[in-house]
C-alpha positions in Angstrom: 149.1 -78.1 6.1 147.7 -81.6 5.9 150.1 -84.4 7.1 149.8 -87.4 4.8 153.0 -89.1 5.8 151.2 -91.6 8.0 148.6 -92.6 5.4 148.7 -95.8 3.4 148.5 -95.8 -0.4 145.0 -97.2 -0.2 143.9 -94.5 2.2 145.4 -91.8 -0.1 143.7 -93.3 -3.2 140.4 -93.3 -1.3 140.8 -89.7 -0.3 141.7 -88.8 -3.9 138.5 -90.4 -5.1 136.4 -88.7 -2.5 137.9 -85.3 -3.4 137.5 -85.8 -7.1 133.9 -86.8 -6.6 133.4 -83.7 -4.5 135.0 -81.5 -7.1 132.8 -83.0 -9.9 129.7 -82.5 -7.8 130.5 -78.9 -7.0 131.4 -78.1 -10.7 128.1 -79.5 -11.8 126.4 -77.4 -9.1 128.3 -74.3 -10.4 127.2 -75.1 -14.0 123.6 -75.5 -12.9 123.6 -72.3 -11.0 125.2 -70.5 -14.0 122.5 -71.9 -16.2 119.8 -70.6 -13.9 121.5 -67.2 -13.6 121.8 -66.9 -17.4 118.1 -67.5 -17.8 117.4 -64.7 -15.3 120.1 -62.5 -16.8 118.6 -62.7 -20.3 115.4 -61.1 -18.9 117.4 -58.7 -16.8 119.3 -57.6 -20.0 116.1 -56.8 -21.8 114.6 -55.0 -18.7 117.8 -53.0 -18.2 117.8 -51.9 -21.9 114.2 -50.8 -21.8 114.8 -49.0 -18.5 117.8 -47.1 -19.8 116.0 -46.3 -23.1 113.2 -44.7 -21.1 115.6 -42.8 -18.9 117.2 -41.4 -22.1 113.8 -40.4 -23.5 113.0 -38.7 -20.2 116.3 -36.8 -20.3 115.7 -35.6 -23.9 112.2 -34.4 -23.0 113.4 -32.8 -19.8 116.1 -30.9 -21.7 113.6 -29.8 -24.3 111.8 -27.8 -21.6 114.7 -25.3 -21.4 113.5 -23.4 -24.4 110.0 -23.1 -23.1 111.4 -22.1 -19.7 113.7 -19.5 -21.2 110.8 -17.9 -23.3 108.5 -18.0 -20.3 111.1 -16.3 -18.1 111.8 -13.7 -20.7 108.1 -12.9 -21.1 107.6 -12.8 -17.3 110.5 -10.3 -17.1 108.8 -8.1 -19.8 105.5 -8.4 -17.9 107.2 -7.2 -14.7 108.6 -4.2 -16.6 105.1 -3.4 -18.1 103.5 -3.7 -14.7 105.9 -1.1 -13.3 105.0 1.1 -16.3 101.3 0.5 -15.7 101.7 1.4 -12.1 103.5 4.6 -13.1 100.6 5.5 -15.5 98.1 4.6 -12.8 99.9 6.8 -10.3 100.1 9.7 -12.7 96.5 9.3 -13.6 95.6 9.1 -10.0 97.4 12.4 -9.4 95.5 14.1 -12.2 92.3 12.6 -10.9 92.9 14.0 -7.4 93.7 17.4 -9.0 90.4 17.3 -10.9 88.6 16.6 -7.7 90.3 19.6 -6.1 89.5 21.9 -9.1 85.9 20.7 -9.2 85.5 21.6 -5.6 87.0 25.1 -6.2 84.9 25.6 -9.3 81.7 24.5 -7.5 82.5 26.8 -4.6 83.0 29.7 -7.1 79.7 28.8 -8.9 77.9 29.0 -5.6 79.3 32.4 -5.1 78.6 33.5 -8.7 75.0 32.1 -8.8 74.7 32.7 -12.5 76.2 32.7 -15.9 79.0 35.1 -17.0 76.8 36.8 -19.7 73.8 37.4 -17.4 76.0 38.6 -14.6 78.0 41.0 -16.9 74.7 42.4 -18.3 73.4 42.9 -14.8 76.6 44.6 -13.7 76.5 47.0 -16.7 72.9 47.8 -16.1 73.5 48.6 -12.5 76.6 50.6 -13.4 74.6 52.8 -15.8 72.1 53.5 -13.1 74.9 54.3 -10.7 76.4 56.8 -13.2 73.0 58.7 -13.5 72.9 62.0 -11.7 69.2 61.8 -11.0 69.4 59.3 -8.1 69.1 59.7 -4.5 71.9 59.2 -2.0 70.1 56.3 -0.5 69.6 54.6 -3.9 73.2 55.4 -4.8 74.4 53.6 -1.7 72.2 50.6 -2.5 73.5 50.5 -6.1 77.1 50.7 -4.9 76.5 47.7 -2.7 74.8 45.9 -5.5 77.7 46.7 -7.9 80.2 45.4 -5.4 78.3 42.2 -5.0 77.9 41.7 -8.8 81.6 42.5 -9.3 82.5 39.7 -6.9 80.1 37.4 -8.6 81.5 38.2 -12.1 85.1 37.6 -10.8 83.9 34.3 -9.2 82.3 33.1 -12.5 85.3 34.1 -14.5 87.6 32.1 -12.1 85.1 29.2 -12.2 85.1 29.2 -16.0 88.9 29.3 -16.1 89.1 26.4 -13.6 86.5 24.5 -15.8 88.8 24.9 -18.8 91.7 23.6 -16.7 89.5 20.6 -15.8 88.8 20.0 -19.4 92.5 20.0 -20.3 93.2 17.6 -17.4 90.4 15.3 -18.5 92.1 15.2 -21.9 95.3 14.1 -20.3 93.5 11.6 -18.1 91.9 10.2 -21.3 95.4 9.8 -22.8 96.5 8.0 -19.6 93.4 5.8 -19.9 94.5 4.9 -23.4 98.1 4.3 -22.2 96.9 2.2 -19.3 94.6 0.2 -21.5 97.4 -0.4 -24.0 99.9 -1.5 -21.4 97.2 -3.7 -19.7 96.4 -5.3 -23.0 100.1 -6.0 -23.6 100.4 -7.5 -20.2 97.4 -9.8 -20.8 98.7 -10.9 -24.2 102.2 -11.6 -22.7 100.6 -13.4 -19.7 98.7 -15.7 -22.2 102.0 -16.3 -24.0 103.8 -17.0 -20.6 101.0 -19.4 -19.7 101.3 -21.2 -23.0 105.0 -21.8 -22.4 104.2 -22.9 -18.8 101.5 -25.3 -20.0 103.9 -26.7 -22.6 106.5 -27.3 -19.9 103.9 -28.9 -17.6 102.7 -31.2 -20.3 106.3 -32.3 -21.0 107.0 -32.8 -17.3 103.8 -34.9 -17.1 105.1 -37.0 -20.0 108.5 -37.3 -18.3 106.7 -38.5 -15.1 104.8 -41.1 -17.0 108.0 -42.3 -18.7 109.9 -42.4 -15.4 107.0 -44.4 -13.9 107.4 -47.0 -16.6 111.2 -47.0 -16.1 110.7 -47.5 -12.4 108.5 -50.5 -13.1 111.3 -52.0 -15.2 113.8 -51.2 -12.4 111.6 -52.8 -9.9 111.5 -56.0 -11.9 115.3 -55.8 -12.3 115.6 -55.6 -8.5 113.4 -58.6 -8.2 115.7 -60.5 -10.5 118.8 -59.3 -8.6 117.2 -60.6 -5.4 116.9 -64.1 -7.1 120.3 -64.1 -8.7 122.2 -62.7 -5.6 121.8 -66.0 -3.6 122.7 -68.0 -6.8 125.9 -65.9 -7.1 126.7 -66.5 -3.4 126.2 -70.2 -3.9 128.5 -70.1 -7.0 131.2 -68.3 -5.0 130.9 -70.7 -2.1 131.1 -73.7 -4.5 134.1 -72.2 -6.3 135.8 -71.7 -3.0 135.0 -75.3 -2.0 136.4 -76.5 -5.4 139.5 -74.4 -4.9 140.1 -75.8 -1.4 139.4 -79.3 -2.6 141.9 -79.0 -5.5 144.5 -77.7 -3.1 144.0 -80.7 -0.8 143.9 -83.0 -3.8 147.2 -81.7 -5.0 148.7 -82.7 -1.6 147.4 -86.3 -1.9 148.4 -86.5 -5.6 151.9 -85.3 -4.7 152.1 -88.0 -2.0 150.9 -90.6 -4.6 153.7 -89.5 -6.9 156.2 -89.9 -4.1 154.9 -93.4 -3.3 155.0 -94.3 -7.0 158.5 -92.9 -7.4 159.7 -94.8 -4.4 158.1 -98.0 -5.8 159.7 -97.4 -9.2 163.1 -96.9 -7.5 162.7 -100.1 -5.5 161.8 -102.0 -8.7 164.8 -100.6 -10.5 167.1 -101.5 -7.7 165.7 -105.0 -7.6 166.3 -105.3 -11.4 169.8 -103.9 -10.9 170.6 -106.4 -8.2 169.2 -109.3 -10.3 171.2 -108.2 -13.4 174.4 -108.0 -11.3 173.8 -111.4 -9.8 173.1 -112.9 -13.2 176.3 -111.4 -14.6 178.3 -112.6 -11.8 177.0 -116.1 -12.1 176.8 -116.6 -15.8 178.6 -113.7 -17.4 175.7 -113.3 -19.7 173.5 -110.2 -19.9 170.4 -109.0 -21.8 170.4 -105.5 -23.2 168.2 -104.3 -20.4 170.6 -105.9 -17.8 173.5 -104.2 -19.6 171.8 -100.9 -19.5 171.1 -101.2 -15.7 174.7 -102.2 -14.9 176.1 -99.3 -17.0 173.8 -96.8 -15.4 175.2 -97.9 -12.0 178.8 -97.9 -13.3 179.0 -101.7 -12.7 180.4 -102.2 -16.2 182.8 -99.9 -18.1 184.2 -100.2 -21.6 187.6 -99.0 -22.3 188.5 -96.6 -25.1 
């Protein structure tokens, strides 16, 4: 608390003038800072609006990718299912292919044993059998024919088995052909769906590229905003400091003004007392009073009128 009791009226008036000049100076300073800030803030408002609009555009575009992503994921799920189906077809086809290899090996082995066609081997067997059934052959020739018939019989059985296996191979080839068709069909579906998935992915990527471009523009506006904030921040600090200085000066000024009022009040009281003493002296000497003298004496209960 400032002690002003020992200051003269002139000193107090001088202090009041100094404080008022200081307040005026700081208020002009505040006004100038506000004017400069407003110039920057107008640009900041436009930049902020453009930045926020671009952020909104980017959000709308980013949200629009959900449909493409959902379709892509659904297609990819179907592709995964078809790939499992294709693998199953491939495994079954591979099993039949292995079976064909085994049957071909067995057939080729029997063909090597048969060494001829069924018709020619059958005719040869019948011819040798007729010779064997003849009574006019020697024992030695009969033994040779028996051995020959046994060999031809094994060869006939071998060619029959080989022909049977060949038929099985043909049937299996038919099934393998069906698997080929199934495999090709599934593979074609996978390729078509992969193309559809890629289209959705490309659409998403194009949108994200556009979002990145918009965000880049928004970042430029934000960067310029930050530059403005870096300029206006010191101005705001100066304004706050000037306001604080004005507030402190006004508080100090109030102290001096209150003291001025006290001095003025004391002076007025002395003048009133002087007027009162003069009016009383005048009344005592002459018995005559002016209206002002009368008022002063009545206020001090110097004169009373009876009822």
